[in-house]
C-alpha positions in Angstrom: 121.2 50.1 130.1 119.8 46.6 130.4 118.1 45.3 127.2 115.1 43.1 127.9 115.9 40.7 125.0 119.1 39.6 126.8 117.0 38.3 129.6 114.8 36.2 127.4 115.3 32.5 127.5 116.1 30.9 124.3 113.2 28.4 124.7 111.3 26.4 127.0 114.4 24.1 127.6 116.3 27.3 128.9 113.4 28.0 131.2 113.6 24.4 132.6 117.3 24.8 132.9 117.1 28.1 134.8 114.5 26.7 137.2 116.5 23.5 137.9 119.7 25.4 138.5 117.8 27.7 140.9 116.6 24.4 142.6 120.1 23.1 142.9 121.6 26.4 144.1 119.0 26.5 146.8 119.7 22.8 147.6 123.3 23.3 148.0 122.7 26.0 150.8 119.7 24.0 152.2 121.7 20.8 152.4 124.4 22.6 154.6 121.6 24.2 156.9 120.0 20.7 157.1 123.2 18.9 158.1 123.7 21.7 160.7 120.1 20.6 162.0 118.7 24.2 161.4 114.9 24.6 161.0 115.2 26.1 157.6 116.8 23.4 155.7 116.9 21.7 152.2 113.1 22.3 151.2 113.0 25.8 152.5 116.0 27.0 150.5 115.0 25.0 147.4 111.6 26.6 147.4 113.0 30.2 148.1 115.4 30.0 145.3 112.8 28.4 142.9 110.2 31.0 143.9 112.5 33.9 143.2 113.4 32.5 139.9 109.8 32.0 139.0 108.8 35.5 140.0 111.5 37.1 137.7 110.9 34.6 134.9 107.1 35.5 135.0 107.9 39.1 134.4 110.3 38.3 131.7 108.1 35.7 129.9 104.9 37.8 130.0 106.8 40.6 128.2 106.3 43.1 130.9 110.0 43.6 130.9 110.0 44.5 127.3 107.6 47.5 128.3 109.8 48.7 131.0 112.9 47.3 132.6 111.7 48.9 135.8 109.1 46.1 136.0 112.1 43.6 136.7 113.4 45.9 139.4 110.1 46.2 141.1 109.8 42.3 141.1 113.3 42.1 142.6 112.2 44.5 145.2 109.1 42.6 146.0 111.2 39.3 146.5 113.6 41.1 148.8 110.8 42.5 151.0 109.0 39.2 151.1 111.9 37.2 151.9 112.9 39.8 154.5 109.6 38.7 156.4 110.5 35.0 155.9 114.0 35.7 157.4 112.7 37.8 160.2 110.6 34.8 161.2 113.8 32.7 161.5 115.3 35.1 164.0 114.5 34.9 167.6 115.9 35.8 170.9 115.9 34.2 174.2 117.1 35.0 177.7 119.5 32.8 179.4 118.2 31.7 182.8 121.7 32.1 184.5 122.1 35.7 183.3 120.1 38.8 181.9 122.0 38.4 178.6 119.7 38.2 175.5 120.9 35.6 172.9 120.0 36.2 169.4 119.7 33.0 167.2 118.8 32.4 163.6 120.7 35.2 162.0 122.8 33.0 159.8 119.8 31.0 158.7 117.9 34.2 157.9 121.0 35.4 155.8 121.1 32.1 154.0 117.4 32.5 153.1 118.1 35.9 151.8 121.1 34.7 149.7 119.0 31.8 148.4 116.4 34.2 147.1 119.1 36.3 145.4 120.5 33.1 143.7 117.0 32.4 142.4 116.7 35.9 141.0 120.3 35.8 139.4 119.6 32.5 137.8 116.0 33.3 136.8 117.5 36.4 134.9 119.8 34.0 133.0 122.9 34.8 135.1 123.3 31.2 136.0 127.1 31.2 136.1 127.0 34.0 138.5 124.2 32.1 140.6 126.2 28.9 140.7 129.4 30.8 141.6 127.4 32.5 144.4 125.9 29.3 145.6 129.3 27.6 145.9 130.8 30.6 147.8 127.8 30.6 150.2 128.3 27.0 150.9 131.9 27.6 151.6 131.2 30.4 153.9 128.5 28.5 155.9 130.5 25.1 156.0 134.0 26.5 156.2 133.8 29.5 158.5 131.8 27.3 160.9 134.9 25.2 161.2 136.9 28.2 162.2 134.4 29.6 164.9 135.2 28.9 168.5 132.9 26.4 170.4 
């Protein structure tokens, strides 16, 4: 079982560190999206990651988690649901004029927004090593796999 005291930052310097690392994790993903000329780029991913970290840090700092660890679970669920709406706005479909085929676009950007939120949650909870590792892996997937895709 998770103990609430393990989530508590050691002081305000650790709060600043967590928020800063959340911004950097979002920036890494956002930079890749920005250089790929996608609508959801650097600022979007930085804000999503920062906002997610702020939501979990708020529940930790206010002591709500000390009353019940379920509070953190509910905050995470809220972040996931909210980001789902943001990601859904990134996905759209078009019909090609030369055929009746529908082309869906924005799935990768929506997934990247979702991952940025998860990184913010991880880092906000103090799992910054896991968050930074996740950001690096995500960057490699977005940048590296694109090189392997046809066209």
